[in-house]
C-alpha positions as CSV (number, residue, x, y, z in Angstrom):
1,M,-185.6,-20.9,218.9
2,A,-187.7,-19.7,221.8
3,V,-189.8,-22.6,223.5
4,A,-193.3,-22.8,224.3
5,G,-194.9,-19.6,225.5
6,G,-192.2,-17.6,224.0
7,R,-190.0,-18.0,226.8
8,P,-186.1,-17.9,226.2
9,S,-184.2,-21.3,225.9
10,P,-180.9,-21.8,226.8
11,I,-180.2,-23.1,222.9
12,D,-180.7,-19.0,222.2
13,G,-177.4,-18.5,223.4
14,Y,-175.4,-20.2,220.7
15,A,-174.4,-18.6,217.5
16,C,-172.0,-18.9,214.8
17,V,-170.5,-16.8,212.0
18,G,-168.4,-18.4,209.2
19,V,-167.7,-18.6,205.4
20,D,-167.4,-22.2,203.3
21,F,-166.3,-23.3,199.8
22,R,-169.6,-21.9,198.8
23,S,-169.3,-18.3,199.9
24,A,-165.5,-17.9,199.7
25,S,-162.8,-18.3,197.3
26,T,-159.6,-20.5,198.3
27,E,-157.7,-16.6,198.7
28,V,-160.3,-15.7,201.2
29,L,-160.3,-19.1,203.4
30,S,-156.6,-19.0,203.3
31,A,-156.4,-15.5,204.6
32,L,-158.8,-16.5,207.3
33,Q,-156.9,-19.5,208.5
34,E,-155.6,-19.0,211.9
35,P,-152.0,-20.6,213.0
36,D,-153.1,-21.1,216.4
37,P,-157.3,-21.2,216.3
38,G,-157.0,-21.7,220.3
39,A,-155.3,-18.4,221.1
40,A,-157.2,-16.7,218.2
41,A,-160.7,-17.9,220.0
42,T,-159.2,-16.5,223.5
43,R,-158.7,-13.4,221.7
44,L,-162.2,-13.1,220.3
45,L,-163.6,-14.1,223.7
46,E,-162.0,-10.7,225.0
47,E,-163.0,-8.9,221.7
48,L,-166.9,-10.1,221.6
49,G,-167.3,-10.1,225.1
50,A,-169.0,-13.7,224.7
51,D,-168.6,-16.4,227.5
52,E,-167.5,-19.3,225.2
53,V,-165.8,-19.3,221.9
54,A,-164.4,-22.1,219.6
55,I,-163.2,-21.9,215.9
56,L,-163.4,-24.6,213.4
57,Q,-161.2,-24.5,210.4
58,T,-160.8,-26.8,207.7
59,C,-159.5,-26.1,203.7
60,N,-163.2,-25.8,203.0
61,R,-164.5,-23.5,205.7
62,F,-163.8,-21.1,208.7
63,E,-166.3,-21.0,211.3
64,V,-166.4,-19.6,214.9
65,Y,-168.8,-20.6,217.3
66,L,-170.0,-18.9,220.4
67,Y,-171.9,-18.6,223.7
68,S,-173.6,-16.0,225.4
69,R,-175.4,-16.3,228.7
70,S,-176.4,-12.9,229.3
71,R,-175.8,-10.8,226.2
72,D,-177.4,-10.6,222.8
73,P,-175.4,-13.6,220.9
74,M,-176.7,-12.2,217.3
75,A,-175.0,-8.7,218.4
76,Q,-172.1,-10.5,218.9
77,A,-172.2,-12.3,215.5
78,A,-172.7,-9.0,213.7
79,R,-169.4,-8.0,215.4
80,L,-167.6,-10.9,214.3
81,R,-168.9,-10.6,210.8
82,E,-167.4,-7.2,210.9
83,I,-164.2,-8.9,211.8
84,I,-164.3,-11.5,209.2
85,G,-165.5,-9.0,206.7
86,R,-162.1,-6.9,207.1
87,R,-160.2,-9.9,206.4
88,G,-161.8,-10.4,203.3
89,G,-165.0,-13.1,204.0
90,G,-167.4,-10.3,203.4
91,G,-169.8,-13.0,202.6
92,A,-169.7,-15.0,205.9
93,F,-173.1,-16.4,207.2
94,A,-174.4,-15.5,210.9
95,L,-176.9,-18.1,212.2
96,A,-177.9,-18.3,216.1
97,G,-180.0,-20.5,218.3
98,F,-181.7,-23.5,216.9
99,D,-180.0,-22.8,213.6
100,A,-176.6,-22.6,214.8
101,V,-177.0,-25.6,216.5
102,V,-178.4,-27.5,213.2
103,H,-175.6,-25.8,211.4
104,L,-172.9,-27.7,213.2
105,F,-174.8,-31.0,213.5
106,R,-175.0,-30.9,209.4
107,V,-171.4,-29.9,209.3
108,A,-170.2,-33.0,211.5
109,S,-172.5,-35.2,209.3
110,G,-171.0,-34.2,206.3
111,L,-174.0,-32.8,204.8
112,E,-172.2,-29.3,204.6
113,S,-169.1,-30.7,203.1
114,M,-168.0,-29.7,199.4
115,V,-167.6,-33.8,199.4
116,V,-171.0,-34.8,200.8
117,G,-170.6,-37.9,203.6
118,E,-166.7,-37.4,203.8
119,H,-165.4,-38.6,207.1
120,E,-162.3,-36.1,208.0
121,I,-164.8,-33.4,209.1
122,L,-165.9,-35.4,212.2
123,G,-162.6,-35.5,213.7
124,Q,-162.0,-31.8,212.8
125,V,-165.2,-31.0,214.9
126,R,-163.9,-33.0,217.8
127,D,-160.1,-31.3,217.5
128,A,-161.8,-27.7,217.2
129,A,-163.5,-28.4,220.6
130,E,-160.6,-29.7,222.2
131,R,-158.4,-27.1,221.2
132,A,-160.5,-24.4,222.7
133,I,-161.2,-26.4,225.6
134,E,-157.2,-26.5,226.4
135,A,-156.9,-22.9,225.3
136,G,-159.6,-22.1,228.3
137,S,-161.9,-20.0,225.7
138,A,-164.6,-23.1,225.4
139,G,-166.7,-24.1,228.3
140,P,-169.5,-26.2,229.5
141,M,-171.9,-24.9,226.9
142,L,-169.6,-25.4,223.6
143,R,-168.3,-28.8,224.9
144,M,-172.0,-30.1,225.3
145,L,-172.7,-28.8,221.9
146,F,-169.6,-30.2,220.0
147,E,-169.6,-33.4,221.6
148,R,-173.4,-33.9,220.7
149,A,-172.2,-32.8,217.4
150,V,-169.8,-35.5,217.3
151,R,-172.7,-38.1,218.4
152,V,-174.8,-36.9,215.8
153,G,-172.1,-37.3,213.0
154,R,-171.3,-40.9,214.0
155,R,-175.3,-41.8,214.2
156,V,-175.7,-40.3,210.6
157,R,-173.0,-42.5,209.2
158,T,-174.6,-45.5,210.9
159,E,-177.7,-45.3,210.0
160,T,-177.7,-43.8,206.7
161,G,-175.7,-44.4,203.6
162,V,-174.3,-40.9,203.0
163,S,-171.0,-41.9,203.7
164,R,-171.0,-45.1,202.0
165,G,-168.5,-45.7,199.8
166,S,-167.8,-41.8,200.2
167,V,-164.9,-39.9,198.3
168,S,-162.8,-36.8,199.6
169,V,-160.7,-34.0,198.7
170,A,-158.0,-36.4,198.1
171,R,-160.2,-39.0,196.0
172,L,-161.4,-35.9,194.1
173,A,-158.0,-34.7,193.2
174,V,-156.9,-38.2,192.1
175,D,-160.5,-38.5,190.0
176,M,-159.7,-35.1,188.5
177,I,-156.1,-36.3,187.3
178,S,-157.2,-39.6,186.3
179,R,-159.7,-37.8,183.9
180,R,-156.7,-35.6,182.4
181,L,-153.8,-38.0,182.1
182,G,-153.3,-41.7,182.0
183,P,-151.9,-44.1,184.1
184,G,-148.5,-44.0,182.2
185,S,-148.1,-40.4,183.5
186,R,-145.3,-39.1,185.7
187,L,-146.8,-37.6,188.6
188,L,-145.4,-35.6,191.6
189,V,-147.1,-35.8,195.0
190,I,-145.7,-32.9,197.3
191,G,-146.5,-33.3,201.0
192,A,-146.6,-36.7,202.6
193,G,-149.0,-35.8,205.7
194,H,-152.4,-37.0,206.0
195,M,-153.7,-35.4,202.6
196,G,-150.6,-36.4,200.8
197,S,-150.5,-40.1,201.9
198,L,-154.2,-40.5,201.1
199,I,-153.7,-38.8,197.6
200,A,-150.8,-41.4,197.5
201,S,-152.3,-44.2,198.1
202,Y,-155.5,-43.4,195.8
203,L,-152.9,-42.8,192.8
204,R,-151.8,-46.5,193.2
205,D,-155.2,-47.9,193.4
206,A,-156.2,-45.5,189.7
207,G,-153.2,-47.6,188.4
208,F,-150.5,-44.8,188.2
209,S,-146.7,-46.6,188.9
210,D,-144.8,-43.6,188.0
211,V,-145.1,-41.3,190.8
212,T,-142.6,-39.3,193.1
213,I,-143.2,-38.1,196.6
214,A,-141.3,-34.7,197.9
215,N,-141.7,-33.8,201.4
216,R,-140.1,-31.1,203.8
217,T,-139.0,-34.5,205.9
218,F,-137.2,-36.8,203.7
219,G,-138.0,-39.4,206.0
220,R,-141.3,-39.2,205.9
221,A,-141.4,-39.4,202.2
222,A,-139.3,-42.2,201.8
223,S,-141.4,-44.0,204.3
224,L,-144.7,-43.5,202.3
225,A,-142.9,-44.0,198.9
226,S,-141.7,-47.6,200.2
227,R,-144.9,-48.4,201.4
228,L,-146.3,-47.6,197.8
229,G,-143.7,-48.7,195.7
230,Y,-142.9,-45.2,194.7
231,R,-139.8,-42.9,194.6
232,A,-138.9,-40.4,197.3
233,I,-136.8,-36.9,196.9
234,P,-136.3,-33.9,199.4
235,L,-137.9,-31.1,199.0
236,E,-134.6,-29.5,197.7
237,D,-134.9,-31.6,194.6
238,L,-138.2,-30.3,193.7
239,R,-137.2,-27.9,190.9
240,R,-135.5,-30.6,188.8
241,A,-138.6,-33.1,189.3
242,L,-141.2,-30.7,188.3
243,A,-139.2,-30.4,185.0
244,S,-139.8,-34.2,184.4
245,A,-143.2,-34.3,185.5
246,D,-146.8,-34.3,183.7
247,A,-148.5,-33.3,186.8
248,A,-148.1,-32.6,190.2
249,I,-150.3,-32.3,193.2
250,V,-149.5,-30.3,196.2
251,A,-151.0,-30.8,199.7
252,V,-148.8,-29.1,202.3
253,S,-149.3,-26.7,205.4
254,S,-147.1,-23.8,204.4
255,P,-147.3,-20.0,205.1
256,S,-145.4,-19.2,201.9
257,P,-145.6,-21.1,198.4
258,V,-143.5,-24.2,198.1
259,I,-143.8,-23.8,194.3
260,T,-143.1,-20.6,193.0
261,E,-143.0,-19.1,189.4
262,D,-139.4,-19.4,188.9
263,M,-139.3,-22.9,189.7
264,M,-142.0,-23.9,187.2
265,P,-140.7,-25.5,184.0
266,A,-141.2,-24.5,180.5
267,S,-142.8,-27.6,179.3
268,D,-146.6,-28.6,179.7
269,L,-147.3,-29.2,183.3
270,L,-150.7,-29.3,185.4
271,I,-150.5,-28.4,189.2
272,L,-153.3,-29.3,191.3
273,D,-152.9,-27.1,194.5
274,V,-155.3,-28.8,197.4
275,S,-153.5,-27.0,200.1
276,V,-154.9,-24.1,202.3
277,P,-153.4,-21.6,202.3
278,R,-152.3,-22.0,198.7
279,A,-148.8,-23.3,198.2
280,V,-148.4,-22.7,194.7
281,E,-147.8,-19.3,192.9
282,R,-150.1,-18.3,190.0
283,P,-148.0,-18.0,187.2
284,S,-148.2,-15.1,184.9
285,A,-145.4,-16.0,182.4
286,R,-145.7,-19.5,181.9
287,P,-148.4,-20.2,179.6
288,T,-147.7,-24.0,179.5
289,V,-148.2,-24.9,183.2
290,Q,-151.6,-24.6,184.3
291,V,-152.6,-24.6,188.2
292,L,-155.9,-25.6,189.5
293,T,-157.1,-25.4,193.2
294,I,-159.8,-26.7,195.6
295,D,-162.0,-24.4,193.8
296,D,-161.9,-26.5,190.3
297,L,-163.2,-29.6,192.1
298,V,-166.5,-28.0,192.8
299,D,-168.2,-29.6,189.8
300,L,-167.0,-33.0,190.7
301,A,-168.4,-32.5,194.5
302,E,-171.6,-31.4,192.7
303,D,-171.7,-34.6,190.8
304,N,-171.2,-36.7,194.3
305,R,-173.7,-34.6,195.8
306,L,-176.4,-35.5,193.3
307,R,-175.5,-39.2,193.8
308,R,-176.1,-38.9,197.5
309,A,-179.0,-37.1,197.6
310,A,-181.8,-39.4,198.9
311,E,-179.2,-40.5,201.8
312,A,-178.6,-36.9,202.5
313,E,-182.4,-36.0,203.4
314,R,-182.3,-38.9,205.5
315,A,-179.4,-37.6,207.1
316,A,-181.1,-34.1,207.3
317,S,-184.1,-35.9,209.3
318,I,-181.8,-37.1,211.9
319,V,-179.9,-33.8,212.4
320,M,-183.2,-31.9,213.2
321,E,-184.3,-34.9,215.5
322,E,-181.1,-34.8,217.5
323,A,-181.3,-30.8,217.8
324,G,-184.6,-31.1,219.3
325,R,-183.2,-33.7,221.9
326,F,-180.2,-31.3,222.3
327,E,-182.5,-28.4,223.4
328,G,-184.5,-30.7,225.8
329,Q,-181.1,-31.7,227.0
330,L,-180.3,-28.1,227.9
331,M,-183.5,-27.5,229.8
332,G,-183.0,-30.7,231.7
333,A,-179.4,-29.4,232.7
334,I,-180.9,-26.3,233.8
335,A,-183.5,-28.1,235.9
336,D,-180.8,-30.1,237.5
337,G,-178.8,-27.0,238.3
338,V,-181.7,-25.5,240.0
339,I,-182.7,-29.0,241.8
340,R,-178.8,-29.2,243.4
341,S,-179.2,-25.6,244.3
342,L,-182.5,-26.3,246.2
343,M,-180.8,-29.6,247.6
344,E,-177.7,-27.9,248.8
345,R,-179.5,-25.0,250.5
346,A,-181.9,-27.5,251.9
347,E,-178.7,-29.7,253.7
348,R,-177.0,-26.1,254.8
349,V,-180.3,-25.2,256.6
350,R,-180.9,-28.7,257.8
351,E,-177.1,-29.0,259.1
352,L,-177.5,-25.6,260.9
353,E,-180.7,-26.0,262.5
354,L,-179.6,-29.5,263.7
355,E,-176.6,-28.1,265.6
356,R,-178.9,-25.4,267.0
357,A,-181.6,-27.8,268.1
358,L,-178.9,-30.0,269.9
359,R,-177.3,-27.0,271.5
360,I,-180.7,-25.8,273.1
361,L,-181.6,-29.3,274.0
362,G,-178.0,-30.0,275.4
363,M,-178.5,-33.4,274.2
364,E,-175.8,-35.3,272.0
365,D,-176.9,-38.6,272.2
366,G,-179.8,-38.3,270.1
367,R,-177.9,-36.8,267.1
368,E,-178.0,-40.0,265.2
369,V,-182.0,-39.9,265.5
370,L,-182.3,-36.2,264.9
371,D,-180.0,-36.2,262.0
372,A,-182.0,-39.0,260.5
373,M,-185.3,-37.5,261.1
374,T,-184.1,-34.1,259.4
375,K,-183.0,-35.7,256.4
376,A,-186.0,-37.7,256.0
377,I,-188.2,-34.3,256.5
378,V,-185.8,-32.6,253.7
379,N,-186.4,-35.6,251.2
380,K,-190.3,-35.8,251.6
381,V,-190.7,-32.0,251.7
382,S,-188.5,-31.5,248.3
383,A,-189.6,-34.5,246.6
384,P,-192.6,-32.4,245.0
385,I,-190.8,-29.5,244.5
386,I,-188.2,-31.7,242.3
387,E,-190.7,-33.3,240.3
388,M,-192.2,-29.8,239.6
389,L,-188.9,-28.2,238.5
390,R,-188.4,-31.3,236.2
391,E,-191.7,-30.3,234.6
392,L,-190.5,-26.9,234.4
393,G,-187.5,-28.1,232.2
394,R,-189.8,-30.4,230.2
395,R,-192.0,-27.2,229.4
396,G,-189.1,-25.2,228.6
397,D,-189.6,-22.7,231.1
398,A,-186.2,-21.3,231.4
399,E,-186.6,-17.9,232.7
400,L,-188.7,-18.9,235.8
401,L,-185.6,-21.8,236.6
402,E,-183.1,-19.3,236.5
403,R,-185.2,-17.2,238.6
404,L,-185.7,-19.8,241.1
405,R,-181.8,-20.7,240.7
406,G,-181.1,-17.0,241.9
407,A,-183.3,-17.3,244.9
408,L,-182.0,-20.5,245.9
409,E,-178.4,-19.2,245.9
410,A,-178.3,-17.3,248.8
411,S,-174.9,-17.5,250.7
412,P,-174.3,-19.6,253.9
413,R,-174.0,-16.4,256.0
414,E,-177.3,-15.5,254.8
415,I,-178.9,-18.6,256.3
416,G,-176.8,-18.7,259.3
417,A,-178.1,-15.4,260.2
418,S,-181.6,-16.3,259.6
419,S,-181.3,-19.4,262.0
420,E,-179.5,-17.1,264.7
421,G,-182.4,-14.8,264.5
422,D,-184.8,-17.6,265.5
423,R,-183.0,-18.1,268.9
């Protein structure tokens, strides 16, 4: 947002475009997922003409954050909405400036998650920034934003109960299975990664004992099964395992389905696919097989949201407070940059004039005295100017600060030419 007096603020350079579980189906989110988010962000950097780009993608959202110092970020955001729309995300939202910052802070705090207060998103925000920085698509402005978002997310979880006893997508998946099947049911968990491991653990806590774990890497499935007292099978035995299971929960990362229709049995089977992209084909000729996805967890997630409404309000207040502080931090950073430019220019002038004076006087013995004297003059003259620059930062006068920075960043050659002219 613009600061007092209608002056532009550095926060106005931020923008965010994306879709989440509210505005897009699992199919759309799957279509938008990038196998290499860092490389994709680099491509968008060139295509949009932005200064910095980062992609945040999870099973429930696909969002692109950008920063532009000189161009209109909303124009770039509109272009980005077109790109996402062509890939199926026609309901993409676009936010700019203060609103974009608030959104990321809410995301990191778990307030925009399907499961309000869930913890996983905090690590996903941090990982998104690290990938973009490593790829070279994110610079200091997005680094500052994402680092602050992670700190805000931690503060929200520390000072409110929004994450206390929090559930996750994995917990919701087990809750759904528990509502439909008894603890004596035969279950199959496909995937032994982070999500699959959580699901298997929660199934044990819920009293399910007849559980088989399948994974592409059998050793990983065997290790998890051994720890929980379950069985493990290689993925090649999946067809036979499906024929004897009452339900299967699929949590894998695969570009193609791991369960195709021809693998599905003729007997009753419930399949819950929490993978993004989807890892289970929709059956067209298997009436006894029911396939559910993350989209079917929405009602359970809404119950969780309502239970946490009061804590979410407290968390939202913290988010707004932190967004205001972040804008002040940005203004302070601009003021500090101008101060550095001032002092660097002053030091170049001081050194040039000191050498000139020593040559004219033909004396080297007095160097230490003159050096100390000129440093003292620079410090005393610059002190009130520095205070004025900091006050401009506090007032949010970004435009004037940028003009001053430009005036101060003359090349050393120009400074040297000025000194030579005074001889």
